[in-house]
N, C-alpha and C positions, 0 to 999 in steps of 0.2 A: 583444183582451184588455181587461180593466178591472181595474186594481189599486188604484185609489183613486177616491173620489167625494166630493162635498160635500153637506151638508144644513144650511142656515142658516135659523134662525127669522126673522131680521131681513130686512125688505124684500120679503117675499112672503106675502100673506094666505093663499093656498092651503096653503103649507107650514106656516105658523103655526097654521092651523086643525087640521091633522093632528097636529102636535106637542102643541098645547095640549089636545087631546082624548085624549091617551094617557098612561098611567101612566109614570113615569120609568124609569130603569134602562137608557137607551140614550144613545149619544153623538150630539152634533151637531157641526157644523164639518166638518173634513176626516176622512173615514171611512177607516180602514185595515183590511186583513184581520185577522180575529179580534176586531174591535170588535163590541160589541152595538149594533145599529142598528135604526131603524124600518123595518118592512116591512108591506105591506098584503096581507091574505088575505081570502078570502070565507068568511063564517061566517053560517049561517042566512039565506042569501040577500042579505047586505049586506056592504059593504066594511068591514073592521075592521083598525085598526093594531095591530101587535104588535112587541115587541122580540125580535130574534133575533141570533144570532152569525153573522158573515160567515165562511163557509168550512166545508166538510165535512171531517171528519178524513181525512188522507191515508192512503195505503196503508201498512200495517204501522205505523201510528201516527206516521208521519213527516210533518211539515208539515200544510198544509191545502190543499184544492182550492177555489179561489175562483170559478172560471169553468167553464162547460160549453158545449161547442160545440152550437149550435142544430141543426146539420145531423145530428148523431149522438147527441144526448142520449137520444132515445127507444129507441135500440138498446143503450145501455150499462147494464149491471146497476146501477151506482151511481145512475143518474138515471131509469131506466125508470118506476118507480112514481111518482116526483115529477112527471114529464111528464103522466102520466095523472090524478093526483089531488091533487098538492100544488104547484100553481103559485102564485107570489106576485109582487108588484110592489114594486120598490124605488124610492121617491120620492127625487128629488135635485134639486139646483140645477145639476148638471152633473157630468162625470167628468173625470179627468186622464189624460194620457198624455205620455210623454217622447219627444223626438226621438232617433233612433238614428244621427245623422250625426256623432257625435264631440263635439258641443257639449252634449248632455244638457239641452235646453231643455224646461221643463215647460209644457204647454198645458192649458187648460181648454176642454172642448167643451160647447156648449149648443145648445138649439133657438133659432133666430132669433126674437127678439121675445117669448120666453116664459121665465119664471123657473123653470119646473118641467119636469123631464125624468124620465119614468117608464121604468124598465128592467124587462125581463122576468126573472123569476127562478124558482127551484125551491127547495123546502125539504124538510127531513127531520128526524125526531126521532132524537137520539142519546142514549139514556138519558133523563135529565130535561131535556136541553137541545135546543132547536129551533135549527137552523142553516139558512143559505141560501147559494145560489150565484147568480151573475149569468150569464145566457145571452149568448153572443157569436155574431156572424156575421161574414162577410167584410166588410171595411171598404168603404164607398162612396167616391166621389171626394172628398168633403169631409174624409175621414179618412185615406185611404190613404197620403198623403205622410208621415204621422207613424207610423202603425201599420197592419198588415194585418188586424187584427180590431177590432171595435167592439161595444159592448153592443147587444142587441136593444132598440131604443127603441120604446115603445108610444105610439101616438097617444092623447091623453087620453080621447077618446070611445070607445076600444076596450079600456080597462082592464078593464071588466066582462066583455067577451067573452073576454079572456085568462084571467081567473080562473074564469069560469063554464062554459065550453063547450070540450071538448077538440078538437072539429073546428075551431072558430074559432081556438083557440090554435095549431093546426097551420098554418093559413093565415097567421097573424101571424108565425110563425117563418120562413116562406118569403118574406114580403114584403120589398121593398127598404127599407132604413133611410132615414130622412129626412136631408136635407142639414143639416149642423151648422155652427155658427160656432165658430172656435177663436180663443183669445186667449192670449198669453203671460202666465204668472203669475210 
């Protein structure tokens, strides 16, 4: 599961370049479900940042759906079209998860030695509003002690493959996630 993540302009040139090249109207800092956030899509053969709202409308108008299981997204009517044609990438400085051992400790997960973590996502248009979800997979050993799910983390050099080619995207969904570093926040 991924219920919050962060996107900070300060301290990272790669993130700053994405944010500075995009029209406003999106949140930075700690991103919560239903926030409008920066998302990357493929348009006319190149990577384009856009502001989108985090979460598909829930069933019968109740709540929002913020994550989709990578293993079953292509089979689910809500996500099927997006898997084929509307994939996106969510840039971040890391994501948050809480321990479930009674202490409720908040951890931030990052890639070791890298200030940018790209998560695989799907988007869809709902009326005039474009919305996204984050794809999740079974947690690997770096995450499983805190939670049994984790975002699908894309290697930086495979972002274009995720966005541009459905076969490559399928392989990325089945790939094992990278080892992450956690720190208490």
